[in-house]
ZAMI-715449 format. One record per residue (C-alpha): residue number from 1; x, y, z. Coordinates in steps of 0.1 Angstrom, whole numbers, plus 5000, padded with zeros to 4 digits. Example, Ala and Ser with C-alpha at 12.3 -4.5 7.8 and 13.67 -1.06 7.14 Angstrom:
! ZAMI-715449
n / xx / yy / zz
1 / 5123 / 4955 / 5078 .
2 / 5137 / 4989 / 5071 .
***
This chain:
! ZAMI-715449
n / xx / yy / zz
1 / 9018 / 0767 / 3589 .
2 / 9015 / 0798 / 3611 .
3 / 8979 / 0801 / 3619 .
4 / 8983 / 0839 / 3614 .
5 / 8948 / 0841 / 3598 .
6 / 8932 / 0821 / 3632 .
7 / 8943 / 0842 / 3663 .
8 / 8932 / 0828 / 3697 .
9 / 8906 / 0846 / 3717 .
10 / 8916 / 0868 / 3743 .
11 / 8893 / 0853 / 3770 .
12 / 8890 / 0817 / 3780 .
13 / 8863 / 0795 / 3765 .
14 / 8833 / 0788 / 3789 .
15 / 8842 / 0752 / 3791 .
16 / 8859 / 0728 / 3814 .
17 / 8881 / 0716 / 3785 .
18 / 8918 / 0735 / 3789 .
19 / 8941 / 0712 / 3773 .
20 / 8939 / 0680 / 3746 .
21 / 8962 / 0655 / 3741 .
22 / 8959 / 0640 / 3708 .
23 / 8976 / 0609 / 3700 .
24 / 8984 / 0599 / 3662 .
25 / 9011 / 0575 / 3662 .
26 / 9017 / 0563 / 3627 .
27 / 9013 / 0592 / 3606 .
28 / 9023 / 0630 / 3615 .
29 / 9000 / 0660 / 3612 .
30 / 9029 / 0675 / 3595 .
31 / 9028 / 0650 / 3564 .
32 / 9014 / 0656 / 3529 .
33 / 8980 / 0638 / 3524 .
34 / 8978 / 0615 / 3497 .
35 / 9014 / 0596 / 3501 .
36 / 9025 / 0570 / 3525 .
37 / 9000 / 0568 / 3554 .
38 / 8989 / 0604 / 3553 .
39 / 8953 / 0611 / 3541 .
40 / 8921 / 0620 / 3556 .
41 / 8933 / 0611 / 3592 .
42 / 8958 / 0637 / 3587 .
43 / 8934 / 0661 / 3575 .
44 / 8911 / 0659 / 3604 .
45 / 8935 / 0662 / 3632 .
46 / 8953 / 0693 / 3617 .
47 / 8918 / 0709 / 3611 .
48 / 8899 / 0700 / 3641 .
49 / 8930 / 0711 / 3664 .
50 / 8932 / 0744 / 3646 .
51 / 8897 / 0748 / 3652 .
52 / 8897 / 0740 / 3690 .
53 / 8929 / 0762 / 3694 .
54 / 8910 / 0792 / 3676 .
55 / 8884 / 0785 / 3710 .
56 / 8912 / 0789 / 3733 .
57 / 8918 / 0753 / 3738 .
58 / 8956 / 0740 / 3740 .
59 / 8963 / 0710 / 3716 .
60 / 8993 / 0688 / 3721 .
61 / 8996 / 0660 / 3694 .
62 / 9022 / 0631 / 3698 .
63 / 9031 / 0614 / 3667 .
64 / 9062 / 0592 / 3662 .
65 / 9095 / 0606 / 3648 .
66 / 9103 / 0598 / 3615 .
67 / 9135 / 0618 / 3605 .
68 / 9162 / 0634 / 3628 .
69 / 9159 / 0669 / 3606 .
70 / 9127 / 0678 / 3624 .
71 / 9124 / 0696 / 3658 .
72 / 9111 / 0677 / 3687 .
73 / 9084 / 0702 / 3691 .
74 / 9068 / 0722 / 3665 .
75 / 9042 / 0749 / 3667 .
76 / 9017 / 0737 / 3639 .
77 / 8994 / 0770 / 3647 .
78 / 8991 / 0793 / 3679 .
79 / 8980 / 0769 / 3708 .
80 / 8986 / 0736 / 3686 .
81 / 9019 / 0719 / 3694 .
82 / 9033 / 0685 / 3673 .
83 / 9056 / 0666 / 3699 .
84 / 9077 / 0644 / 3681 .
85 / 9083 / 0608 / 3703 .
86 / 9110 / 0584 / 3695 .
87 / 9098 / 0547 / 3692 .
88 / 9122 / 0526 / 3670 .
89 / 9142 / 0535 / 3641 .
90 / 9132 / 0567 / 3624 .
91 / 9127 / 0555 / 3589 .
92 / 9122 / 0521 / 3574 .
93 / 9094 / 0508 / 3596 .
94 / 9064 / 0500 / 3579 .
95 / 9030 / 0507 / 3597 .
96 / 9024 / 0471 / 3606 .
97 / 9057 / 0470 / 3624 .
98 / 9046 / 0497 / 3648 .
99 / 9031 / 0474 / 3671 .
100 / 9060 / 0464 / 3681 .
101 / 9069 / 0503 / 3690 .
102 / 9036 / 0512 / 3710 .
103 / 9055 / 0501 / 3742 .
104 / 9083 / 0527 / 3734 .
105 / 9059 / 0551 / 3724 .
106 / 9039 / 0552 / 3753 .
107 / 9070 / 0557 / 3775 .
108 / 9080 / 0586 / 3755 .
109 / 9045 / 0602 / 3760 .
110 / 9051 / 0596 / 3797 .
111 / 9085 / 0610 / 3796 .
112 / 9073 / 0642 / 3778 .
113 / 9049 / 0650 / 3804 .
114 / 9064 / 0636 / 3834 .
115 / 9070 / 0669 / 3849 .
116 / 9038 / 0685 / 3844 .
117 / 9011 / 0691 / 3868 .
118 / 8988 / 0670 / 3880 .
119 / 8954 / 0675 / 3856 .
120 / 8974 / 0688 / 3829 .
121 / 8955 / 0671 / 3804 .
122 / 8917 / 0672 / 3804 .
123 / 8909 / 0644 / 3778 .
124 / 8931 / 0622 / 3754 .
125 / 8915 / 0621 / 3720 .
126 / 8933 / 0591 / 3697 .
127 / 8931 / 0587 / 3660 .
128 / 8935 / 0548 / 3647 .
129 / 8938 / 0519 / 3665 .
130 / 8974 / 0519 / 3671 .
131 / 8972 / 0554 / 3687 .
132 / 8942 / 0537 / 3709 .
133 / 8964 / 0517 / 3724 .
134 / 8986 / 0543 / 3736 .
135 / 8959 / 0566 / 3745 .
136 / 8945 / 0539 / 3766 .
137 / 8977 / 0539 / 3788 .
138 / 8978 / 0575 / 3787 .
139 / 8941 / 0583 / 3797 .
140 / 8944 / 0556 / 3829 .
141 / 8976 / 0572 / 3840 .
142 / 8962 / 0608 / 3840 .
143 / 8929 / 0598 / 3850 .
144 / 8912 / 0617 / 3819 .
145 / 8885 / 0604 / 3796 .
146 / 8898 / 0583 / 3765 .
147 / 8881 / 0597 / 3733 .
148 / 8888 / 0576 / 3703 .
149 / 8881 / 0577 / 3663 .
150 / 8887 / 0548 / 3646 .
151 / 8888 / 0566 / 3606 .
152 / 8891 / 0528 / 3595 .
153 / 8882 / 0493 / 3608 .
154 / 8897 / 0458 / 3602 .
155 / 8863 / 0442 / 3604 .
156 / 8851 / 0465 / 3579 .
157 / 8875 / 0465 / 3554 .
158 / 8879 / 0428 / 3555 .
159 / 8842 / 0426 / 3545 .
160 / 8847 / 0450 / 3513 .
161 / 8882 / 0435 / 3502 .
162 / 8894 / 0444 / 3468 .
163 / 8903 / 0412 / 3444 .
164 / 8937 / 0405 / 3457 .
165 / 8942 / 0429 / 3484 .
166 / 8954 / 0412 / 3518 .
167 / 8932 / 0411 / 3549 .
168 / 8937 / 0429 / 3578 .
169 / 8955 / 0408 / 3604 .
170 / 8936 / 0393 / 3633 .
171 / 8957 / 0410 / 3658 .
172 / 8945 / 0444 / 3646 .
173 / 8910 / 0434 / 3649 .
174 / 8919 / 0422 / 3687 .
175 / 8932 / 0455 / 3695 .
176 / 8905 / 0473 / 3677 .
177 / 8881 / 0458 / 3700 .
178 / 8901 / 0465 / 3733 .
179 / 8901 / 0503 / 3724 .
180 / 8865 / 0500 / 3716 .
181 / 8860 / 0482 / 3750 .
182 / 8882 / 0508 / 3771 .
183 / 8869 / 0543 / 3754 .
184 / 8851 / 0568 / 3772 .
185 / 8836 / 0581 / 3739 .
186 / 8838 / 0563 / 3703 .
187 / 8837 / 0592 / 3673 .
188 / 8820 / 0581 / 3643 .
189 / 8818 / 0597 / 3611 .
190 / 8784 / 0587 / 3601 .
191 / 8753 / 0568 / 3613 .
192 / 8767 / 0540 / 3589 .
193 / 8800 / 0538 / 3610 .
194 / 8785 / 0538 / 3645 .
195 / 8763 / 0512 / 3635 .
196 / 8794 / 0492 / 3624 .
197 / 8811 / 0499 / 3658 .
198 / 8778 / 0486 / 3676 .
199 / 8772 / 0457 / 3652 .
200 / 8808 / 0444 / 3646 .
201 / 8827 / 0455 / 3678 .
202 / 8797 / 0454 / 3706 .
203 / 8806 / 0490 / 3712 .
204 / 8781 / 0503 / 3738 .
205 / 8756 / 0524 / 3723 .
206 / 8759 / 0552 / 3749 .
207 / 8796 / 0559 / 3739 .
208 / 8789 / 0560 / 3704 .
209 / 8787 / 0597 / 3689 .
210 / 8785 / 0608 / 3656 .
211 / 8803 / 0638 / 3645 .
212 / 8809 / 0645 / 3608 .
213 / 8843 / 0655 / 3598 .
214 / 8845 / 0690 / 3578 .
215 / 8863 / 0708 / 3548 .
216 / 8884 / 0740 / 3549 .
217 / 8858 / 0762 / 3528 .
218 / 8884 / 0789 / 3527 .
219 / 8904 / 0766 / 3505 .
220 / 8880 / 0745 / 3491 .
221 / 8854 / 0768 / 3470 .
222 / 8842 / 0772 / 3437 .
223 / 8862 / 0791 / 3413 .
224 / 8866 / 0799 / 3375 .
225 / 8871 / 0763 / 3355 .
226 / 8892 / 0781 / 3329 .
227 / 8917 / 0795 / 3356 .
228 / 8918 / 0763 / 3373 .
229 / 8926 / 0744 / 3339 .
230 / 8953 / 0767 / 3330 .
231 / 8967 / 0762 / 3365 .
232 / 8971 / 0724 / 3365 .
233 / 8976 / 0723 / 3326 .
234 / 8944 / 0711 / 3312 .
235 / 8933 / 0721 / 3278 .
236 / 8899 / 0739 / 3281 .
237 / 8886 / 0714 / 3255 .
238 / 8899 / 0682 / 3275 .
239 / 8876 / 0656 / 3294 .
240 / 8892 / 0656 / 3326 .
241 / 8885 / 0624 / 3351 .
242 / 8903 / 0630 / 3387 .
243 / 8909 / 0606 / 3412 .
244 / 8929 / 0620 / 3443 .
245 / 8939 / 0598 / 3469 .
246 / 8968 / 0569 / 3481 .
247 / 8974 / 0546 / 3454 .
248 / 8964 / 0512 / 3468 .
249 / 8937 / 0482 / 3459 .
250 / 8915 / 0499 / 3486 .
251 / 8911 / 0533 / 3470 .
252 / 8904 / 0514 / 3433 .
253 / 8922 / 0539 / 3412 .
254 / 8919 / 0508 / 3389 .
255 / 8883 / 0510 / 3381 .
256 / 8885 / 0546 / 3369 .
257 / 8914 / 0534 / 3346 .
258 / 8895 / 0506 / 3336 .
259 / 8864 / 0526 / 3334 .
260 / 8883 / 0551 / 3310 .
261 / 8893 / 0522 / 3287 .
262 / 8857 / 0510 / 3286 .
263 / 8845 / 0544 / 3275 .
264 / 8871 / 0549 / 3250 .
265 / 8861 / 0519 / 3236 .
266 / 8827 / 0532 / 3229 .
267 / 8836 / 0569 / 3221 .
268 / 8868 / 0567 / 3203 .
269 / 8862 / 0605 / 3193 .
270 / 8874 / 0611 / 3230 .
271 / 8909 / 0596 / 3221 .
272 / 8934 / 0628 / 3225 .
273 / 8907 / 0649 / 3247 .
274 / 8904 / 0624 / 3276 .
275 / 8926 / 0632 / 3307 .
276 / 8926 / 0607 / 3333 .
277 / 8943 / 0622 / 3364 .
278 / 8956 / 0605 / 3393 .
279 / 8969 / 0626 / 3422 .
280 / 8986 / 0605 / 3449 .
281 / 9013 / 0581 / 3461 .
282 / 9016 / 0546 / 3467 .
283 / 9005 / 0534 / 3501 .
284 / 8996 / 0504 / 3521 .
285 / 8994 / 0472 / 3501 .
286 / 9000 / 0493 / 3467 .
287 / 9037 / 0493 / 3478 .
288 / 9042 / 0457 / 3471 .
289 / 9036 / 0466 / 3434 .
290 / 9044 / 0503 / 3431 .
291 / 9043 / 0503 / 3392 .
292 / 9007 / 0484 / 3390 .
293 / 8987 / 0512 / 3380 .
294 / 9011 / 0525 / 3357 .
295 / 9015 / 0489 / 3338 .
296 / 8977 / 0484 / 3339 .
297 / 8974 / 0519 / 3321 .
298 / 8998 / 0507 / 3293 .
299 / 8981 / 0472 / 3291 .
300 / 8948 / 0489 / 3283 .
301 / 8966 / 0514 / 3258 .
302 / 8959 / 0544 / 3280 .
303 / 8997 / 0554 / 3285 .
304 / 8988 / 0587 / 3265 .
305 / 8955 / 0594 / 3282 .
306 / 8966 / 0589 / 3322 .
307 / 8985 / 0615 / 3340 .
308 / 9004 / 0605 / 3372 .
309 / 9007 / 0636 / 3396 .
310 / 9023 / 0634 / 3429 .
311 / 9002 / 0648 / 3459 .
312 / 8999 / 0684 / 3458 .
313 / 8993 / 0713 / 3482 .
314 / 8954 / 0721 / 3494 .
315 / 8955 / 0752 / 3473 .
316 / 8966 / 0731 / 3442 .
317 / 8941 / 0702 / 3451 .
318 / 8913 / 0727 / 3449 .
319 / 8925 / 0738 / 3414 .
320 / 8922 / 0705 / 3405 .
321 / 8889 / 0699 / 3418 .
322 / 8877 / 0731 / 3401 .
323 / 8891 / 0718 / 3367 .
324 / 8875 / 0685 / 3366 .
325 / 8847 / 0674 / 3349 .
326 / 8839 / 0644 / 3372 .
327 / 8856 / 0636 / 3402 .
328 / 8856 / 0599 / 3411 .
329 / 8858 / 0582 / 3446 .
330 / 8857 / 0545 / 3437 .
331 / 8868 / 0533 / 3471 .
332 / 8858 / 0497 / 3483 .
333 / 8856 / 0513 / 3518 .
334 / 8854 / 0547 / 3533 .
335 / 8844 / 0559 / 3568 .
336 / 8834 / 0592 / 3554 .
337 / 8853 / 0602 / 3523 .
338 / 8870 / 0638 / 3526 .
339 / 8881 / 0638 / 3489 .
340 / 8840 / 0638 / 3479 .
341 / 8832 / 0664 / 3506 .
342 / 8862 / 0687 / 3493 .
343 / 8855 / 0682 / 3457 .
344 / 8819 / 0692 / 3460 .
345 / 8830 / 0725 / 3479 .
346 / 8846 / 0735 / 3448 .
347 / 8814 / 0729 / 3429 .
348 / 8827 / 0694 / 3415 .
349 / 8806 / 0666 / 3400 .
350 / 8813 / 0637 / 3420 .
351 / 8807 / 0603 / 3412 .
352 / 8815 / 0576 / 3441 .
353 / 8810 / 0540 / 3452 .
354 / 8780 / 0537 / 3474 .
355 / 8799 / 0521 / 3503 .
356 / 8805 / 0533 / 3539 .
357 / 8804 / 0571 / 3544 .
358 / 8804 / 0577 / 3511 .
359 / 8763 / 0581 / 3507 .
360 / 8764 / 0606 / 3541 .
361 / 8793 / 0625 / 3522 .
362 / 8781 / 0630 / 3485 .
363 / 8741 / 0631 / 3497 .
364 / 8720 / 0637 / 3468 .
365 / 8745 / 0663 / 3453 .
366 / 8767 / 0635 / 3434 .
367 / 8761 / 0601 / 3421 .
368 / 8768 / 0569 / 3437 .
369 / 8772 / 0536 / 3417 .
370 / 8765 / 0506 / 3434 .
371 / 8797 / 0480 / 3430 .
372 / 8830 / 0486 / 3412 .
373 / 8824 / 0471 / 3379 .
374 / 8843 / 0492 / 3353 .
375 / 8817 / 0491 / 3328 .
376 / 8790 / 0505 / 3351 .
377 / 8815 / 0531 / 3362 .
378 / 8821 / 0541 / 3325 .
379 / 8782 / 0541 / 3317 .
380 / 8775 / 0564 / 3345 .
381 / 8804 / 0589 / 3335 .
382 / 8795 / 0585 / 3300 .
383 / 8758 / 0598 / 3308 .
384 / 8770 / 0627 / 3330 .
385 / 8794 / 0641 / 3303 .
386 / 8764 / 0635 / 3279 .
387 / 8743 / 0659 / 3300 .
388 / 8759 / 0693 / 3307 .
389 / 8728 / 0706 / 3321 .
390 / 8729 / 0680 / 3350 .
391 / 8762 / 0684 / 3357 .
392 / 8758 / 0721 / 3362 .
393 / 8727 / 0711 / 3386 .
394 / 8751 / 0687 / 3404 .
395 / 8779 / 0714 / 3408 .
396 / 8755 / 0739 / 3423 .
397 / 8738 / 0717 / 3445 .
398 / 8773 / 0703 / 3456 .
399 / 8788 / 0737 / 3466 .
400 / 8755 / 0743 / 3487 .
401 / 8757 / 0711 / 3505 .
402 / 8796 / 0713 / 3514 .
403 / 8788 / 0744 / 3530 .
404 / 8773 / 0726 / 3559 .
405 / 8806 / 0705 / 3565 .
406 / 8826 / 0736 / 3578 .
407 / 8852 / 0723 / 3602 .
408 / 8840 / 0749 / 3628 .
409 / 8808 / 0726 / 3632 .
410 / 8829 / 0696 / 3638 .
411 / 8851 / 0712 / 3665 .
412 / 8817 / 0726 / 3684 .
413 / 8805 / 0687 / 3685 .
414 / 8840 / 0675 / 3692 .
415 / 8842 / 0702 / 3725 .
416 / 8805 / 0688 / 3736 .
417 / 8817 / 0653 / 3731 .
418 / 8850 / 0659 / 3755 .
419 / 8825 / 0680 / 3781 .
420 / 8803 / 0652 / 3783 .
421 / 8829 / 0626 / 3787 .
422 / 8848 / 0648 / 3815 .
423 / 8816 / 0656 / 3834 .
424 / 8802 / 0619 / 3833 .
425 / 8839 / 0610 / 3846 .
426 / 8839 / 0633 / 3874 .
427 / 8804 / 0623 / 3885 .
428 / 8816 / 0587 / 3887 .
429 / 8845 / 0595 / 3906 .
430 / 8821 / 0616 / 3930 .
431 / 8798 / 0587 / 3934 .
432 / 8830 / 0563 / 3942 .
433 / 8845 / 0590 / 3968 .
434 / 8806 / 0592 / 3983 .
***
């Protein structure tokens, strides 16, 4: 990525924020979303940093080194630098193992900026609780505010576990609570997440600010369906049901597969035309049984109906959204649901679980399903497939709704949050000094 389409302004912005340190310990902004631990968080970091840089603000993103082949410092866009920090072996560490590397990571961050002048950073913005632990130390060392975005929370996930999925450990809950307590501002994606921070983590309501994520409207926008289907290898008369995301119980791709089997049992004439596409790689607890979803398709007699596709580029992903008859988001928990908004930006009909931030993301431009019973999902899908007029109405409504979720709006709100946190800290210092 060279960022040439997003030149930086020639004059400094009218803001006290000049440089932001972002922290993303467990997953790099250079990683391909949809595999490993890369997902919506990665998109959030990349796009918010890009928009901040377009406003003349330097952004430095600290992430863990996972290969010797990548340079220590990488310019992601003009004004956005990814700094790789050595903390533990490059490969072979699971996300759960990184707790033991936080001290090493924090030390690496401190060494990286040891020779920078005082006041080099104006704010630290950490993403996910592991990064919050490092951000806590960095913000105290540099005497700047800590802004934190959870992205996911253990107590929320544990309240909505998929059957057979392992709960998040107690240590993570404690670590998250510490980050909540020490942060100057907590960014919530939705009002629902804001309430969860307050109710489940005793967050100070004054600290919690709702800033919805965005969507890259230059990439995700409506386009010809026939051309999209040709691009992804789906026939014009096929019925395409799409899942996009990491393959793990939390994201529940099995719900779509089981719903497809239920649908075919009632509508056998769809056999041979129904295509269930699953775009993503194994992740999280899904790594313990990497063939579980493929085995399920075979058990249900869907081996010829389900296509497993690896994660694709953003431009190719937009084509999949345009090609789909229905995009499904059956997750058990989502802090927001970027897949839903990206799909809607392309004019896709979205069917999503009525959980977490998905009602906010989908709004009245899609269909929400209460629960994860595959039979219920198959009935909703069947009704939509039988009603092309409703699908057309939802498609048009979705594209209109998504236009309100541009990343430029997100960056403007983040900048306001940064400025407020900086001003509040300066006021506190002046009062102490006085």
